MARMI-147122 format. One line per 8 residues: number of its first residue (from 1); their letters; for each residue x, y, z of C-alpha. Coordinates in steps of 0.05 Angstrom, whole numbers, plus 5000, padded with zeros to 4 digits. Layout:
% MARMI-147122
NUM	A	X,Y,Z  ...
//
This chain:
% MARMI-147122
1	MKSTFDLM	4555,8191,3557  4498,8238,3571  4441,8213,3613  4369,8212,3589  4354,8270,3635  4410,8312,3604  4382,8298,3535  4313,8318,3559
9	RLWAMLTG	4341,8384,3583  4374,8395,3516  4308,8383,3479  4273,8430,3527  4324,8484,3513  4318,8475,3438  4242,8475,3442  4242,8538,3484
17	LVLAGWYF	4287,8573,3434  4243,8553,3375  4180,8575,3412  4212,8642,3430  4234,8652,3358  4163,8636,3335  4134,8686,3385  4180,8743,3365
25	GELYFGAK	4170,8725,3292  4095,8733,3301  4106,8800,3334  4153,8823,3279  4105,8804,3223  4046,8836,3258  4007,8771,3273  3972,8765,3340
33	PTDTLPML	4007,8711,3381  3964,8662,3420  3959,8668,3495  3987,8598,3503  4054,8611,3470  4084,8658,3523  4060,8610,3578  4096,8551,3544
41	IAAIGGFE	4159,8592,3537  4156,8613,3611  4144,8541,3633  4203,8515,3594  4246,8573,3620  4225,8558,3691  4243,8484,3681  4313,8504,3657
49	LFHCAQDI	4324,8556,3712  4304,8506,3766  4352,8453,3741  4408,8503,3730  4402,8526,3803  4397,8453,3825  4462,8437,3788  4497,8495,3822
57	LIKRGRTN	4474,8472,3891  4495,8400,3877  4564,8422,3853  4571,8469,3913  4555,8413,3962  4611,8367,3937  4672,8367,3981  4722,8338,3932
65	G	4703,8378,3870
//
């Protein structure tokens, strides 16, 4: 069973992918993207990178695997 936090990370990943697709779609079709959109994508990406690194450190600190 996944925890609520794991599900929140899943939704953050999906939201980040949708926002990135939206951003590149705007660039492809020649629309001017808002200034907020890249900041949202970077914030969600930073959230995921932080927790990925945290997971690696937690797994590394375990002595019995």
